[in-house]
N, C-alpha and C positions, 0 to 999 in steps of 0.2 A: 963288676959282675955282668956276665953276658946271658941273655935270654934268647932262645929261639922263638921267633914269631912266625906262624905259618902264613904263607902268602894267601891273599884273598882268592885268587884264581891261579893255582899252580898249573904248570904245563906238564902233561904226560907225553914224554918223547920216547918213541919206539923205533927200532930199526928192524924192518921186515927183511931178513936176510935170504932165506931159501927154504925149500921143502925137499924131501928126498923120498925116493921109492914110491911115488904116487901111482895109483892104478891108472892105466891108460884107458880113459873113457871114450877115446876116439876109435879104438879097436884097429883101425887100418892106418891112419896117419899119425905122425908125431903131434903131441899136444903143444899148444901155445898157451901157457898158463899165466894167469894173473890172480892177485888176491884183492879182496874187498875187506877193508878193516872198518868195523863199525863200533862206536862207543854208544851203548844204549843206556839211557838214564830214565828218570821218572817220566818226564814228558818230552825228552829231547832225544835226538838221534843224530850223531855226527858220523859222516862216512868219508873214507878216503880210499882211493884205488891205486894199486901199484901199476907200473908199466907192464905190458905183456912181454914175457920172456919167450922169444921165438926160437931159441936154440937149445934150451935145457931139457925139453920133453918132460919125462917123469921126475926130473931133478932140477926144477927151475931155481934160478938165482936172481934176486932182485936187488938186494942191498939198498933198500928204499927207506928213507927216514920219514916218519909221520909224527905230527904233533897234534895234540888235542888240549884245549884249555878246559880245565875241570874245576868245578867248585867242590867244596868239602862234601856235600851230600852225594854228588856224582862219584867222587873218589871213594867213598865208603860203600855206596850201594849200586854203582853202575856195573855194567858187564861189557867186556871187550870181546867181539866176535870177529874171527878171521875166517872168511869163506874163500875157497879156491875154485876157480872156474877155468875151463878150457875154452879159449876164444875160437869160434867156428863161424863159417859163412851163414849157415842155416840156423843160427841161434847158439848161444854159449851153453856149455854143459857144466852143471854143478859137479865138482869132484868130491868135496868134503868140507868140513868146517870144524872149528874148535872154539869153545867159549870159556872165558876166564873172568872171574870177578875182578873188577879193576883194582880193588884193594890189594890183591896179590902182586900187582905190578908196581906199587908205590912203596916208598920208604916206610920204615916201621912207625913213623910218626902218624901214619894213617891207620894203624891198627893191625898190620899183618904180623908184626912181631919178629920178622926175620932180619930187619936192619938193612935190607937192600931190595931192589927190584928183581924181577925174575929174569934169568938169562935166556932160557929157552921155554917155549910152550910145549907141553907134552899132551898127547891125546889121552882120552880116558883109558885106553889100553896100556898106557905107560910108554908108548913109543915117542921118541923125540920128534917134534914138529919143527925142526931147525929152520 
């Protein structure tokens, strides 16, 4: 008989692929966009940054893998935030962000009931945040 035993500290692995149709917050020049991915928990904050995409403008492409070690409480109660910024000489400009409860990104064993992680993040308006 086999029993599944949850790992003490599972790893949340995400691939931050791309974004599309972003508003050009630079107005004159093409944007150089990067993402800051933060896993927020009870008293912890884990942060990772993608490389800057200097070519994609309003349609950046990173294909950047990120990993976070999570405990069971963080898996159930944490939040993942992805913030997009335009890199600029006189200070980076915030483009937008999306926040997702971490439980939605984990297998159903952590309580989201869908049996798999999320393939794409969608904004509150329902648009895909590919």
